N, C-alpha and C positions, 0 to 999 in steps of 0.2 A: 501387432503392436509391440514395440520394444519396451522392455522393462526399464523403468526409471531407477536411477540410484536413490538410495534412501533419503539423501539430503534434498532431493527435488520433489518429494511427496508433499502434498498440501499441508499436512500437520507440521512438518519440519520447516517449511518455508514460513508459515505463520509464526511458529515458535521463534525462529531466528529473527524475523522482522519485528516482533514485539519485544522480546527479551533483550536482544542485542542488535539494534537496527543497523549499525554499520556493517556487521557481518552478514546480516540478511540481505542488505542492499547489494553487497558484493556478490553473494551467491546468485541472486536473481539476475543481476547485470551481466555477470560472466557466463551464465548458462542460458542466455536468451535463445540460442540456436536449438537447445535441447527441449525447450518448452513448446507446447503445441500452439499452432497459430489459432485454431478454433477448436472448441470442444463440441459435445453433442448439442448444446443449446445455441451454438453459433457465436459464443463469446470468445474473445481472444485471451488465452491464458497468460500470454506475455504481458499484455497491457494491464490485466487485472493484478498480477503480482507486482508489477512496477508501481502501480498506484498505491497498493498497500505498503510497499517498501518506502515509497516517497513520503507518504503521510506519516508513517511511524518515525521516519528519519527526521522529519520536520519537528515533530513533537519532542524527539530526543534532543535535538539541537537547541530547543528552547531553554533547556536547563543551563546553558552557557550564557544566556542573556541576563542583564541586570533585572532585578525583581519588578521594577516599575514598567519596563518595556515588555517583559514577559507577559504580563496581564493583558496589555493591549494586543499583542500579536496572537495570543491564545484566543481571545474573544473574536478577533478578526477571522481567524481560521475557522473557528466553530460556526460563526455566523455565515460564512460562505458555504460551508458544508450543509448546514441546516437550510439555508436559502435555496440551494440547488435541489435538495431533497423535496422541499415544499413545492418548488416550481414544477418538478417532474410529476409530483402527485396531482397538482392542479391541472396540468396539461392533459393528463390521462382522463380525468373525470369530466 
């Protein structure tokens, strides 16, 4: 297994995606070929990091919206995320 550069380790990807979403998104997007297709559990590392980067970028971009619109978009995003989580839990049980 090849050794990854320090900026492609999980901690640093999370750090860049949460603290500076545009930089984190660029790091993930430009290094898709270096990320693993699947890990030990069978999950795609590429998709996982792209989802994290996209969600954090969406929340980061909300600060550029007017206050009245920001509330509606935030509630919409959170309701979709919570709804998907609940549907996944209900389908398993």
